[in-house]
Biopython code that builds the backbone (N, CA, C, O; Angstrom):
import numpy as np
from Bio.PDB.StructureBuilder import StructureBuilder

atoms = [
    (1, "MET", "N", (6.585, -14.140, -5.734)),
    (1, "MET", "CA", (7.680, -13.249, -6.055)),
    (1, "MET", "C", (8.882, -13.491, -5.164)),
    (1, "MET", "O", (9.949, -13.848, -5.662)),
    (2, "GLY", "N", (8.738, -13.305, -3.848)),
    (2, "GLY", "CA", (9.812, -13.607, -2.939)),
    (2, "GLY", "C", (11.043, -12.751, -3.082)),
    (2, "GLY", "O", (12.157, -13.243, -2.902)),
    (3, "GLU", "N", (10.880, -11.508, -3.394)),
    (3, "GLU", "CA", (12.041, -10.652, -3.615)),
    (3, "GLU", "C", (11.728, -9.223, -3.229)),
    (3, "GLU", "O", (10.568, -8.852, -3.053)),
    (4, "SER", "N", (12.768, -8.429, -3.099)),
    (4, "SER", "CA", (12.615, -7.010, -2.836)),
    (4, "SER", "C", (12.856, -6.257, -4.132)),
    (4, "SER", "O", (13.869, -6.458, -4.801)),
    (5, "ARG", "N", (11.921, -5.391, -4.479)),
    (5, "ARG", "CA", (12.047, -4.616, -5.713)),
    (5, "ARG", "C", (11.945, -3.140, -5.372)),
    (5, "ARG", "O", (11.046, -2.736, -4.634)),
    (6, "THR", "N", (12.831, -2.349, -5.884)),
    (6, "THR", "CA", (12.707, -0.906, -5.765)),
    (6, "THR", "C", (12.280, -0.389, -7.121)),
    (6, "THR", "O", (12.931, -0.645, -8.134)),
    (7, "ILE", "N", (11.188, 0.334, -7.128)),
    (7, "ILE", "CA", (10.673, 0.889, -8.368)),
    (7, "ILE", "C", (10.740, 2.397, -8.211)),
    (7, "ILE", "O", (9.907, 2.982, -7.519)),
    (8, "ASP", "N", (11.690, 3.020, -8.823)),
    (8, "ASP", "CA", (11.936, 4.451, -8.664)),
    (8, "ASP", "C", (12.086, 5.030, -10.063)),
    (8, "ASP", "O", (13.171, 4.987, -10.643)),
    (9, "ARG", "N", (11.012, 5.565, -10.599)),
    (9, "ARG", "CA", (10.989, 5.980, -11.999)),
    (9, "ARG", "C", (10.478, 7.410, -12.133)),
    (9, "ARG", "O", (9.683, 7.864, -11.311)),
    (10, "PRO", "N", (10.928, 8.119, -13.158)),
    (10, "PRO", "CA", (10.353, 9.422, -13.450)),
    (10, "PRO", "C", (8.898, 9.290, -13.872)),
    (10, "PRO", "O", (8.450, 8.201, -14.234)),
    (11, "ALA", "N", (8.163, 10.386, -13.828)),
    (11, "ALA", "CA", (6.727, 10.380, -14.109)),
    (11, "ALA", "C", (6.389, 9.744, -15.446)),
    (11, "ALA", "O", (5.385, 9.040, -15.548)),
    (12, "GLU", "N", (7.193, 9.970, -16.470)),
    (12, "GLU", "CA", (6.864, 9.433, -17.786)),
    (12, "GLU", "C", (7.038, 7.917, -17.878)),
    (12, "GLU", "O", (6.625, 7.321, -18.872)),
    (13, "GLU", "N", (7.640, 7.275, -16.867)),
    (13, "GLU", "CA", (7.852, 5.831, -16.878)),
    (13, "GLU", "C", (7.050, 5.123, -15.791)),
    (13, "GLU", "O", (7.409, 4.013, -15.399)),
    (14, "ARG", "N", (6.006, 5.715, -15.308)),
    (14, "ARG", "CA", (5.278, 5.159, -14.177)),
    (14, "ARG", "C", (4.311, 4.038, -14.548)),
    (14, "ARG", "O", (3.578, 3.553, -13.686)),
    (15, "SER", "N", (4.294, 3.622, -15.800)),
    (15, "SER", "CA", (3.440, 2.496, -16.164)),
    (15, "SER", "C", (3.846, 1.249, -15.387)),
    (15, "SER", "O", (3.000, 0.393, -15.127)),
    (16, "GLN", "N", (5.106, 1.126, -15.014)),
    (16, "GLN", "CA", (5.563, -0.005, -14.206)),
    (16, "GLN", "C", (4.933, 0.039, -12.811)),
    (16, "GLN", "O", (4.676, -1.007, -12.214)),
    (17, "TRP", "N", (4.689, 1.224, -12.300)),
    (17, "TRP", "CA", (4.039, 1.347, -10.998)),
    (17, "TRP", "C", (2.667, 0.689, -11.045)),
    (17, "TRP", "O", (2.306, -0.070, -10.146)),
    (18, "GLU", "N", (1.903, 0.980, -12.094)),
    (18, "GLU", "CA", (0.549, 0.447, -12.199)),
    (18, "GLU", "C", (0.556, -1.079, -12.190)),
    (18, "GLU", "O", (-0.194, -1.694, -11.432)),
    (19, "SER", "N", (1.382, -1.689, -13.010)),
    (19, "SER", "CA", (1.402, -3.151, -13.092)),
    (19, "SER", "C", (1.939, -3.780, -11.805)),
    (19, "SER", "O", (1.441, -4.825, -11.386)),
    (20, "SER", "N", (2.929, -3.176, -11.176)),
    (20, "SER", "CA", (3.475, -3.716, -9.930)),
    (20, "SER", "C", (2.456, -3.650, -8.794)),
    (20, "SER", "O", (2.347, -4.585, -8.001)),
    (21, "LEU", "N", (1.718, -2.556, -8.716)),
    (21, "LEU", "CA", (0.706, -2.435, -7.665)),
    (21, "LEU", "C", (-0.479, -3.356, -7.940)),
    (21, "LEU", "O", (-1.068, -3.896, -7.004)),
    (22, "ASP", "N", (-0.836, -3.545, -9.212)),
    (22, "ASP", "CA", (-1.884, -4.515, -9.565)),
    (22, "ASP", "C", (-1.473, -5.919, -9.126)),
    (22, "ASP", "O", (-2.290, -6.661, -8.581)),
    (23, "GLN", "N", (-0.224, -6.284, -9.357)),
    (23, "GLN", "CA", (0.287, -7.604, -8.969)),
    (23, "GLN", "C", (0.283, -7.756, -7.447)),
    (23, "GLN", "O", (-0.064, -8.819, -6.932)),
    (24, "LEU", "N", (0.665, -6.705, -6.729)),
    (24, "LEU", "CA", (0.643, -6.731, -5.270)),
    (24, "LEU", "C", (-0.779, -6.972, -4.767)),
    (24, "LEU", "O", (-0.975, -7.731, -3.818)),
    (25, "THR", "N", (-1.771, -6.335, -5.389)),
    (25, "THR", "CA", (-3.169, -6.535, -5.018)),
    (25, "THR", "C", (-3.572, -7.990, -5.227)),
    (25, "THR", "O", (-4.179, -8.599, -4.346)),
    (26, "LYS", "N", (-3.241, -8.544, -6.379)),
    (26, "LYS", "CA", (-3.609, -9.936, -6.673)),
    (26, "LYS", "C", (-3.006, -10.904, -5.670)),
    (26, "LYS", "O", (-3.655, -11.877, -5.286)),
    (27, "GLU", "N", (-1.793, -10.658, -5.244)),
    (27, "GLU", "CA", (-1.096, -11.581, -4.353)),
    (27, "GLU", "C", (-1.501, -11.445, -2.886)),
    (27, "GLU", "O", (-1.363, -12.401, -2.123)),
    (28, "HIS", "N", (-2.002, -10.269, -2.474)),
    (28, "HIS", "CA", (-2.220, -10.029, -1.040)),
    (28, "HIS", "C", (-3.638, -9.612, -0.672)),
    (28, "HIS", "O", (-3.893, -9.293, 0.489)),
    (29, "GLU", "N", (-4.558, -9.604, -1.615)),
    (29, "GLU", "CA", (-5.929, -9.212, -1.322)),
    (29, "GLU", "C", (-6.494, -10.067, -0.195)),
    (29, "GLU", "O", (-6.373, -11.292, -0.217)),
    (30, "GLY", "N", (-7.111, -9.417, 0.792)),
    (30, "GLY", "CA", (-7.705, -10.109, 1.931)),
    (30, "GLY", "C", (-6.788, -10.254, 3.128)),
    (30, "GLY", "O", (-7.264, -10.549, 4.224)),
    (31, "GLU", "N", (-5.488, -10.056, 2.958)),
    (31, "GLU", "CA", (-4.568, -10.138, 4.097)),
    (31, "GLU", "C", (-4.766, -8.942, 5.022)),
    (31, "GLU", "O", (-5.178, -7.866, 4.588)),
    (32, "GLU", "N", (-4.473, -9.144, 6.280)),
    (32, "GLU", "CA", (-4.498, -8.023, 7.215)),
    (32, "GLU", "C", (-3.253, -7.171, 6.990)),
    (32, "GLU", "O", (-2.174, -7.687, 6.699)),
    (33, "ILE", "N", (-3.423, -5.858, 7.129)),
    (33, "ILE", "CA", (-2.300, -4.935, 6.958)),
    (33, "ILE", "C", (-2.295, -3.890, 8.054)),
    (33, "ILE", "O", (-3.294, -3.671, 8.739)),
    (34, "THR", "N", (-1.147, -3.253, 8.200)),
    (34, "THR", "CA", (-1.039, -2.013, 8.964)),
    (34, "THR", "C", (-0.548, -0.947, 7.993)),
    (34, "THR", "O", (0.200, -1.244, 7.061)),
    (35, "ILE", "N", (-0.968, 0.288, 8.213)),
    (35, "ILE", "CA", (-0.478, 1.431, 7.446)),
    (35, "ILE", "C", (0.081, 2.435, 8.436)),
    (35, "ILE", "O", (-0.623, 2.906, 9.329)),
    (36, "GLU", "N", (1.357, 2.756, 8.267)),
    (36, "GLU", "CA", (2.024, 3.737, 9.129)),
    (36, "GLU", "C", (2.542, 4.882, 8.270)),
    (36, "GLU", "O", (3.115, 4.659, 7.204)),
    (37, "VAL", "N", (2.336, 6.108, 8.740)),
    (37, "VAL", "CA", (2.863, 7.289, 8.067)),
    (37, "VAL", "C", (4.053, 7.779, 8.877)),
    (37, "VAL", "O", (3.938, 8.051, 10.072)),
    (38, "LEU", "N", (5.205, 7.889, 8.206)),
    (38, "LEU", "CA", (6.446, 8.306, 8.865)),
    (38, "LEU", "C", (6.772, 9.714, 8.375)),
    (38, "LEU", "O", (7.262, 9.898, 7.261)),
    (39, "ASP", "N", (6.497, 10.695, 9.214)),
    (39, "ASP", "CA", (6.621, 12.097, 8.832)),
    (39, "ASP", "C", (7.686, 12.778, 9.674)),
    (39, "ASP", "O", (7.676, 12.671, 10.900)),
    (40, "ARG", "N", (8.599, 13.474, 9.025)),
    (40, "ARG", "CA", (9.698, 14.153, 9.739)),
    (40, "ARG", "C", (9.194, 15.249, 10.670)),
    (40, "ARG", "O", (9.765, 15.464, 11.739)),
    (41, "THR", "N", (8.141, 15.937, 10.276)),
    (41, "THR", "CA", (7.626, 17.056, 11.058)),
    (41, "THR", "C", (6.733, 16.613, 12.202)),
    (41, "THR", "O", (6.889, 17.075, 13.332)),
    (42, "TYR", "N", (5.789, 15.712, 11.912)),
    (42, "TYR", "CA", (4.768, 15.349, 12.883)),
    (42, "TYR", "C", (5.012, 14.015, 13.576)),
    (42, "TYR", "O", (4.257, 13.633, 14.469)),
    (43, "GLY", "N", (6.052, 13.310, 13.176)),
    (43, "GLY", "CA", (6.340, 12.016, 13.787)),
    (43, "GLY", "C", (5.621, 10.885, 13.083)),
    (43, "GLY", "O", (5.050, 11.063, 12.007)),
    (44, "ASP", "N", (5.656, 9.726, 13.703)),
    (44, "ASP", "CA", (5.067, 8.527, 13.113)),
    (44, "ASP", "C", (3.634, 8.356, 13.599)),
    (44, "ASP", "O", (3.314, 8.614, 14.760)),
    (45, "LEU", "N", (2.777, 7.913, 12.677)),
    (45, "LEU", "CA", (1.363, 7.745, 12.991)),
    (45, "LEU", "C", (0.873, 6.452, 12.383)),
    (45, "LEU", "O", (1.041, 6.223, 11.185)),
    (46, "GLU", "N", (0.261, 5.598, 13.204)),
    (46, "GLU", "CA", (-0.343, 4.376, 12.682)),
    (46, "GLU", "C", (-1.776, 4.712, 12.279)),
    (46, "GLU", "O", (-2.590, 5.091, 13.121)),
    (47, "GLU", "N", (-2.083, 4.573, 10.984)),
    (47, "GLU", "CA", (-3.414, 4.909, 10.487)),
    (47, "GLU", "C", (-4.335, 3.709, 10.409)),
    (47, "GLU", "O", (-5.547, 3.850, 10.572)),
    (48, "VAL", "N", (-3.783, 2.534, 10.164)),
    (48, "VAL", "CA", (-4.573, 1.309, 10.047)),
    (48, "VAL", "C", (-3.857, 0.219, 10.821)),
    (48, "VAL", "O", (-2.640, 0.064, 10.719)),
    (49, "GLU", "N", (-4.630, -0.541, 11.600)),
    (49, "GLU", "CA", (-4.047, -1.676, 12.324)),
    (49, "GLU", "C", (-4.905, -2.910, 12.095)),
    (49, "GLU", "O", (-6.054, -2.969, 12.531)),
    (50, "ARG", "N", (-4.330, -3.904, 11.402)),
    (50, "ARG", "CA", (-4.944, -5.208, 11.183)),
    (50, "ARG", "C", (-6.309, -5.140, 10.517)),
    (50, "ARG", "O", (-7.262, -5.762, 10.986)),
    (51, "LEU", "N", (-6.407, -4.391, 9.431)),
    (51, "LEU", "CA", (-7.621, -4.379, 8.612)),
    (51, "LEU", "C", (-7.344, -5.143, 7.320)),
    (51, "LEU", "O", (-6.198, -5.211, 6.875)),
    (52, "PRO", "N", (-8.391, -5.723, 6.709)),
    (52, "PRO", "CA", (-8.182, -6.501, 5.490)),
    (52, "PRO", "C", (-7.853, -5.615, 4.283)),
    (52, "PRO", "O", (-8.552, -4.645, 3.989)),
    (53, "PHE", "N", (-6.777, -5.978, 3.606)),
    (53, "PHE", "CA", (-6.311, -5.266, 2.407)),
    (53, "PHE", "C", (-7.275, -5.539, 1.263)),
    (53, "PHE", "O", (-7.634, -6.684, 0.992)),
    (54, "SER", "N", (-7.683, -4.471, 0.602)),
    (54, "SER", "CA", (-8.581, -4.590, -0.541)),
    (54, "SER", "C", (-7.833, -4.417, -1.860)),
    (54, "SER", "O", (-7.928, -5.259, -2.754)),
    (55, "SER", "N", (-7.076, -3.299, -1.975)),
    (55, "SER", "CA", (-6.357, -3.054, -3.234)),
    (55, "SER", "C", (-5.378, -1.900, -3.077)),
    (55, "SER", "O", (-5.407, -1.151, -2.101)),
    (56, "THR", "N", (-4.521, -1.790, -4.067)),
    (56, "THR", "CA", (-3.667, -0.614, -4.199)),
    (56, "THR", "C", (-3.516, -0.323, -5.675)),
    (56, "THR", "O", (-3.512, -1.234, -6.503)),
    (57, "MET", "N", (-3.393, 0.943, -5.997)),
    (57, "MET", "CA", (-3.270, 1.330, -7.396)),
    (57, "MET", "C", (-2.564, 2.672, -7.513)),
    (57, "MET", "O", (-2.486, 3.444, -6.558)),
    (58, "TYR", "N", (-2.052, 2.925, -8.709)),
    (58, "TYR", "CA", (-1.504, 4.242, -9.026)),
    (58, "TYR", "C", (-2.456, 4.913, -9.999)),
    (58, "TYR", "O", (-2.712, 4.383, -11.080)),
    (59, "ASP", "N", (-2.984, 6.078, -9.628)),
    (59, "ASP", "CA", (-3.885, 6.842, -10.485)),
    (59, "ASP", "C", (-3.064, 7.920, -11.193)),
    (59, "ASP", "O", (-2.707, 8.942, -10.606)),
    (60, "ARG", "N", (-2.782, 7.669, -12.445)),
    (60, "ARG", "CA", (-1.916, 8.554, -13.217)),
    (60, "ARG", "C", (-2.467, 9.983, -13.354)),
    (60, "ARG", "O", (-1.709, 10.934, -13.165)),
    (61, "PRO", "N", (-3.767, 10.170, -13.678)),
    (61, "PRO", "CA", (-4.254, 11.552, -13.862)),
    (61, "PRO", "C", (-4.082, 12.453, -12.639)),
    (61, "PRO", "O", (-3.827, 13.649, -12.773)),
    (62, "THR", "N", (-4.226, 11.862, -11.434)),
    (62, "THR", "CA", (-4.092, 12.673, -10.218)),
    (62, "THR", "C", (-2.729, 12.505, -9.548)),
    (62, "THR", "O", (-2.458, 13.133, -8.525)),
    (63, "ASP", "N", (-1.854, 11.643, -10.133)),
    (63, "ASP", "CA", (-0.533, 11.358, -9.573)),
    (63, "ASP", "C", (-0.651, 10.974, -8.099)),
    (63, "ASP", "O", (-0.061, 11.602, -7.219)),
    (64, "THR", "N", (-1.445, 9.904, -7.860)),
    (64, "THR", "CA", (-1.759, 9.471, -6.509)),
    (64, "THR", "C", (-1.682, 7.952, -6.397)),
    (64, "THR", "O", (-2.195, 7.235, -7.256)),
    (65, "VAL", "N", (-1.041, 7.465, -5.340)),
    (65, "VAL", "CA", (-1.109, 6.052, -4.990)),
    (65, "VAL", "C", (-2.240, 5.909, -3.983)),
    (65, "VAL", "O", (-2.318, 6.658, -3.009)),
    (66, "ILE", "N", (-3.128, 4.927, -4.231)),
    (66, "ILE", "CA", (-4.292, 4.705, -3.378)),
    (66, "ILE", "C", (-4.195, 3.307, -2.781)),
    (66, "ILE", "O", (-3.979, 2.328, -3.496)),
    (67, "ILE", "N", (-4.358, 3.226, -1.462)),
    (67, "ILE", "CA", (-4.362, 1.954, -0.749)),
    (67, "ILE", "C", (-5.732, 1.826, -0.097)),
    (67, "ILE", "O", (-6.139, 2.697, 0.672)),
    (68, "ALA", "N", (-6.455, 0.730, -0.402)),
    (68, "ALA", "CA", (-7.814, 0.546, 0.109)),
    (68, "ALA", "C", (-7.851, -0.647, 1.058)),
    (68, "ALA", "O", (-7.199, -1.666, 0.829)),
    (69, "VAL", "N", (-8.633, -0.497, 2.132)),
    (69, "VAL", "CA", (-8.852, -1.581, 3.088)),
    (69, "VAL", "C", (-10.349, -1.745, 3.311)),
    (69, "VAL", "O", (-11.124, -0.805, 3.129)),
    (70, "GLY", "N", (-10.746, -2.958, 3.710)),
    (70, "GLY", "CA", (-12.146, -3.231, 4.037)),
    (70, "GLY", "C", (-13.038, -3.352, 2.814)),
    (70, "GLY", "O", (-12.568, -3.482, 1.684)),
    (71, "GLY", "N", (-14.359, -3.306, 3.079)),
    (71, "GLY", "CA", (-15.345, -3.301, 2.009)),
    (71, "GLY", "C", (-15.681, -4.656, 1.428)),
    (71, "GLY", "O", (-16.369, -4.725, 0.409)),
    (72, "ARG", "N", (-15.223, -5.738, 2.036)),
    (72, "ARG", "CA", (-15.446, -7.053, 1.433)),
    (72, "ARG", "C", (-16.143, -8.042, 2.370)),
    (72, "ARG", "O", (-16.293, -9.215, 2.028)),
    (73, "SER", "N", (-16.563, -7.584, 3.535)),
    (73, "SER", "CA", (-17.231, -8.495, 4.470)),
    (73, "SER", "C", (-18.164, -7.704, 5.369)),
    (73, "SER", "O", (-18.117, -6.474, 5.415)),
    (74, "ALA", "N", (-19.016, -8.433, 6.086)),
    (74, "ALA", "CA", (-19.926, -7.785, 7.026)),
    (74, "ALA", "C", (-19.154, -7.135, 8.175)),
    (74, "ALA", "O", (-19.591, -6.131, 8.737)),
    (75, "ALA", "N", (-18.001, -7.717, 8.518)),
    (75, "ALA", "CA", (-17.196, -7.156, 9.604)),
    (75, "ALA", "C", (-16.588, -5.806, 9.217)),
    (75, "ALA", "O", (-16.429, -4.928, 10.065)),
    (76, "TYR", "N", (-16.253, -5.644, 7.946)),
    (76, "TYR", "CA", (-15.647, -4.400, 7.445)),
    (76, "TYR", "C", (-16.355, -4.005, 6.146)),
    (76, "TYR", "O", (-15.784, -4.145, 5.065)),
    (77, "PRO", "N", (-17.607, -3.507, 6.245)),
    (77, "PRO", "CA", (-18.412, -3.265, 5.042)),
    (77, "PRO", "C", (-18.016, -2.019, 4.245)),
    (77, "PRO", "O", (-18.400, -1.891, 3.082)),
    (78, "VAL", "N", (-17.272, -1.121, 4.833)),
    (78, "VAL", "CA", (-16.936, 0.148, 4.179)),
    (78, "VAL", "C", (-15.487, 0.113, 3.700)),
    (78, "VAL", "O", (-14.601, -0.349, 4.419)),
    (79, "VAL", "N", (-15.250, 0.604, 2.482)),
    (79, "VAL", "CA", (-13.883, 0.717, 1.965)),
    (79, "VAL", "C", (-13.295, 2.029, 2.471)),
    (79, "VAL", "O", (-13.885, 3.095, 2.298)),
    (80, "LEU", "N", (-12.140, 1.938, 3.088)),
    (80, "LEU", "CA", (-11.398, 3.126, 3.513)),
    (80, "LEU", "C", (-10.185, 3.247, 2.607)),
    (80, "LEU", "O", (-9.538, 2.247, 2.297)),
    (81, "ARG", "N", (-9.873, 4.462, 2.182)),
    (81, "ARG", "CA", (-8.750, 4.668, 1.270)),
    (81, "ARG", "C", (-7.729, 5.621, 1.883)),
    (81, "ARG", "O", (-8.069, 6.668, 2.434)),
    (82, "HIS", "N", (-6.480, 5.224, 1.766)),
    (82, "HIS", "CA", (-5.359, 6.083, 2.146)),
    (82, "HIS", "C", (-4.719, 6.550, 0.842)),
    (82, "HIS", "O", (-4.368, 5.723, 0.000)),
    (83, "MET", "N", (-4.562, 7.848, 0.663)),
    (83, "MET", "CA", (-4.039, 8.395, -0.591)),
    (83, "MET", "C", (-2.714, 9.102, -0.365)),
    (83, "MET", "O", (-2.542, 9.867, 0.585)),
    (84, "ILE", "N", (-1.780, 8.822, -1.271)),
    (84, "ILE", "CA", (-0.466, 9.451, -1.229)),
    (84, "ILE", "C", (-0.302, 10.249, -2.513)),
    (84, "ILE", "O", (-0.122, 9.679, -3.589)),
    (85, "ARG", "N", (-0.364, 11.557, -2.396)),
    (85, "ARG", "CA", (-0.271, 12.427, -3.564)),
    (85, "ARG", "C", (1.194, 12.702, -3.917)),
    (85, "ARG", "O", (2.057, 12.810, -3.046)),
    (86, "LYS", "N", (1.435, 12.808, -5.199)),
    (86, "LYS", "CA", (2.761, 13.101, -5.734)),
    (86, "LYS", "C", (3.846, 12.150, -5.213)),
    (86, "LYS", "O", (4.854, 12.588, -4.659)),
    (87, "PRO", "N", (3.626, 10.851, -5.398)),
    (87, "PRO", "CA", (4.652, 9.895, -4.957)),
    (87, "PRO", "C", (5.899, 10.011, -5.818)),
    (87, "PRO", "O", (5.821, 10.270, -7.019)),
    (88, "GLU", "N", (7.046, 9.815, -5.190)),
    (88, "GLU", "CA", (8.315, 9.869, -5.917)),
    (88, "GLU", "C", (9.033, 8.532, -5.950)),
    (88, "GLU", "O", (9.877, 8.297, -6.815)),
    (89, "LYS", "N", (8.698, 7.646, -5.003)),
    (89, "LYS", "CA", (9.420, 6.380, -4.936)),
    (89, "LYS", "C", (8.504, 5.297, -4.378)),
    (89, "LYS", "O", (7.750, 5.531, -3.434)),
    (90, "LEU", "N", (8.581, 4.107, -4.977)),
    (90, "LEU", "CA", (7.893, 2.924, -4.473)),
    (90, "LEU", "C", (8.941, 1.864, -4.161)),
    (90, "LEU", "O", (9.866, 1.646, -4.943)),
    (91, "VAL", "N", (8.794, 1.217, -3.030)),
    (91, "VAL", "CA", (9.638, 0.068, -2.705)),
    (91, "VAL", "C", (8.692, -1.059, -2.324)),
    (91, "VAL", "O", (7.891, -0.926, -1.399)),
    (92, "ILE", "N", (8.790, -2.172, -3.048)),
    (92, "ILE", "CA", (7.979, -3.348, -2.754)),
    (92, "ILE", "C", (8.920, -4.454, -2.295)),
    (92, "ILE", "O", (9.829, -4.859, -3.019)),
    (93, "ASP", "N", (8.684, -4.932, -1.082)),
    (93, "ASP", "CA", (9.439, -6.057, -0.538)),
    (93, "ASP", "C", (8.445, -7.194, -0.407)),
    (93, "ASP", "O", (7.592, -7.174, 0.481)),
    (94, "ASP", "N", (8.544, -8.174, -1.272)),
    (94, "ASP", "CA", (7.544, -9.228, -1.337)),
    (94, "ASP", "C", (8.106, -10.586, -0.922)),
    (94, "ASP", "O", (7.785, -11.611, -1.523)),
    (95, "ARG", "N", (8.937, -10.581, 0.099)),
    (95, "ARG", "CA", (9.449, -11.843, 0.629)),
    (95, "ARG", "C", (8.336, -12.554, 1.402)),
    (95, "ARG", "O", (7.566, -11.900, 2.105)),
    (96, "PRO", "N", (8.240, -13.872, 1.284)),
    (96, "PRO", "CA", (7.196, -14.603, 2.008)),
    (96, "PRO", "C", (7.265, -14.331, 3.509)),
    (96, "PRO", "O", (8.332, -14.400, 4.118)),
    (97, "GLY", "N", (6.116, -14.023, 4.088)),
    (97, "GLY", "CA", (6.031, -13.799, 5.527)),
    (97, "GLY", "C", (6.390, -12.409, 5.986)),
    (97, "GLY", "O", (6.197, -12.093, 7.160)),
    (98, "SER", "N", (6.909, -11.552, 5.104)),
    (98, "SER", "CA", (7.275, -10.200, 5.538)),
    (98, "SER", "C", (7.086, -9.180, 4.421)),
    (98, "SER", "O", (7.902, -8.271, 4.267)),
    (99, "ALA", "N", (6.029, -9.322, 3.651)),
    (99, "ALA", "CA", (5.792, -8.408, 2.541)),
    (99, "ALA", "C", (5.497, -6.995, 3.049)),
    (99, "ALA", "O", (4.872, -6.813, 4.094)),
    (100, "ALA", "N", (5.957, -6.005, 2.290)),
    (100, "ALA", "CA", (5.736, -4.611, 2.660)),
    (100, "ALA", "C", (5.780, -3.733, 1.412)),
    (100, "ALA", "O", (6.385, -4.092, 0.401)),
    (101, "LEU", "N", (5.136, -2.593, 1.503)),
    (101, "LEU", "CA", (5.147, -1.570, 0.468)),
    (101, "LEU", "C", (5.500, -0.253, 1.144)),
    (101, "LEU", "O", (4.915, 0.092, 2.171)),
    (102, "MET", "N", (6.447, 0.481, 0.581)),
    (102, "MET", "CA", (6.753, 1.814, 1.079)),
    (102, "MET", "C", (6.613, 2.794, -0.076)),
    (102, "MET", "O", (7.126, 2.562, -1.171)),
    (103, "VAL", "N", (5.913, 3.889, 0.185)),
    (103, "VAL", "CA", (5.734, 4.953, -0.799)),
    (103, "VAL", "C", (6.245, 6.242, -0.175)),
    (103, "VAL", "O", (5.851, 6.607, 0.933)),
    (104, "VAL", "N", (7.129, 6.931, -0.899)),
    (104, "VAL", "CA", (7.675, 8.205, -0.426)),
    (104, "VAL", "C", (7.111, 9.301, -1.306)),
    (104, "VAL", "O", (7.201, 9.232, -2.531)),
    (105, "ASP", "N", (6.525, 10.322, -0.674)),
    (105, "ASP", "CA", (5.936, 11.410, -1.457)),
    (105, "ASP", "C", (6.934, 12.546, -1.671)),
    (105, "ASP", "O", (8.074, 12.478, -1.212)),
    (106, "SER", "N", (6.496, 13.579, -2.364)),
    (106, "SER", "CA", (7.392, 14.678, -2.747)),
    (106, "SER", "C", (7.895, 15.484, -1.552)),
    (106, "SER", "O", (8.892, 16.195, -1.672)),
    (107, "ASP", "N", (7.221, 15.387, -0.391)),
    (107, "ASP", "CA", (7.664, 16.086, 0.822)),
    (107, "ASP", "C", (8.618, 15.245, 1.664)),
    (107, "ASP", "O", (9.121, 15.709, 2.687)),
    (108, "GLY", "N", (8.870, 14.000, 1.229)),
    (108, "GLY", "CA", (9.745, 13.115, 1.989)),
    (108, "GLY", "C", (9.020, 12.273, 3.021)),
    (108, "GLY", "O", (9.654, 11.506, 3.746)),
    (109, "THR", "N", (7.696, 12.403, 3.101)),
    (109, "THR", "CA", (6.913, 11.588, 4.024)),
    (109, "THR", "C", (6.787, 10.185, 3.445)),
    (109, "THR", "O", (6.484, 10.015, 2.264)),
    (110, "SER", "N", (7.020, 9.185, 4.286)),
    (110, "SER", "CA", (6.922, 7.788, 3.850)),
    (110, "SER", "C", (5.663, 7.161, 4.412)),
    (110, "SER", "O", (5.283, 7.414, 5.555)),
    (111, "THR", "N", (5.026, 6.345, 3.603)),
    (111, "THR", "CA", (3.908, 5.516, 4.047)),
    (111, "THR", "C", (4.366, 4.075, 3.953)),
    (111, "THR", "O", (4.815, 3.630, 2.897)),
    (112, "LEU", "N", (4.254, 3.340, 5.059)),
    (112, "LEU", "CA", (4.682, 1.950, 5.118)),
    (112, "LEU", "C", (3.465, 1.058, 5.315)),
    (112, "LEU", "O", (2.724, 1.202, 6.287)),
    (113, "VAL", "N", (3.269, 0.132, 4.378)),
    (113, "VAL", "CA", (2.190, -0.853, 4.463)),
    (113, "VAL", "C", (2.838, -2.197, 4.747)),
    (113, "VAL", "O", (3.660, -2.672, 3.964)),
    (114, "SER", "N", (2.469, -2.813, 5.866)),
    (114, "SER", "CA", (2.996, -4.129, 6.233)),
    (114, "SER", "C", (1.889, -5.159, 6.079)),
    (114, "SER", "O", (0.795, -4.992, 6.619)),
    (115, "PHE", "N", (2.179, -6.229, 5.339)),
    (115, "PHE", "CA", (1.216, -7.307, 5.121)),
    (115, "PHE", "C", (1.437, -8.370, 6.186)),
    (115, "PHE", "O", (2.544, -8.886, 6.342)),
    (116, "LEU", "N", (0.363, -8.694, 6.924)),
    (116, "LEU", "CA", (0.474, -9.558, 8.098)),
    (116, "LEU", "C", (-0.072, -10.958, 7.873)),
    (116, "LEU", "O", (-0.079, -11.764, 8.803)),
    (117, "GLY", "N", (-0.525, -11.269, 6.678)),
    (117, "GLY", "CA", (-1.084, -12.590, 6.395)),
    (117, "GLY", "C", (-2.595, -12.551, 6.385)),
    (117, "GLY", "O", (-3.211, -11.507, 6.601)),
    (118, "GLN", "N", (-3.180, -13.705, 6.133)),
    (118, "GLN", "CA", (-4.639, -13.812, 6.006)),
    (118, "GLN", "C", (-5.327, -13.531, 7.325)),
    (118, "GLN", "O", (-4.880, -13.966, 8.387)),
    (119, "ALA", "N", (-6.438, -12.785, 7.238)),
    (119, "ALA", "CA", (-7.236, -12.478, 8.411)),
    (119, "ALA", "C", (-8.043, -13.710, 8.818)),
    (119, "ALA", "O", (-8.365, -14.552, 7.979)),
    (120, "ASP", "N", (-8.367, -13.812, 10.101)),
    (120, "ASP", "CA", (-9.255, -14.862, 10.551)),
    (120, "ASP", "C", (-10.635, -14.622, 9.949)),
    (120, "ASP", "O", (-10.992, -13.479, 9.663)),
    (121, "ALA", "N", (-11.402, -15.663, 9.754)),
    (121, "ALA", "CA", (-12.746, -15.521, 9.183)),
    (121, "ALA", "C", (-13.605, -14.729, 10.153)),
    (121, "ALA", "O", (-13.859, -15.160, 11.278)),
    (122, "LYS", "N", (-14.050, -13.559, 9.698)),
    (122, "LYS", "CA", (-14.893, -12.674, 10.503)),
    (122, "LYS", "C", (-16.068, -12.255, 9.655)),
    (122, "LYS", "O", (-15.878, -11.714, 8.565)),
    (123, "GLY", "N", (-17.266, -12.488, 10.120)),
    (123, "GLY", "CA", (-18.481, -12.054, 9.455)),
    (123, "GLY", "C", (-18.430, -12.192, 8.019)),
    (123, "GLY", "O", (-19.396, -11.860, 7.333)),
]
sb = StructureBuilder()
sb.init_structure("model")
sb.init_model(0)
sb.init_chain("A")
sb.init_seg("    ")
for serial, (resi, resn, name, xyz) in enumerate(atoms, 1):
    if name == "N":
        sb.init_residue(resn, " ", resi, " ")
    sb.init_atom(name, np.array(xyz, "f"), 0.0, 1.0, " ", f" {name:<3s}", serial, name[0])
structure = sb.get_structure()
């Protein structure tokens, strides 16, 4: 892809979210990621540091973006999921070497996923 895309659509047009997040999963599965939550009230919090990316998806019935890490090797056998309820905006920056996903929820809290490249072979 090599480009920055802003996907900001009303609820009735969120089918583009599903396909864009599916494509992001296909292109970055297995890469190490960090997940940071940027909250105006509570400050910034790093939730994941250098764990292997498994998938991301938009679940329309629950209006939730789900980001999954781990679950694909002996080193990280359990899938952990970060969920963003009532997302209002997706920004995908898929430039080589600096890919990122930002999701902003209805409260204005942002979740930033940074893709760090392929993980070293571990278990």
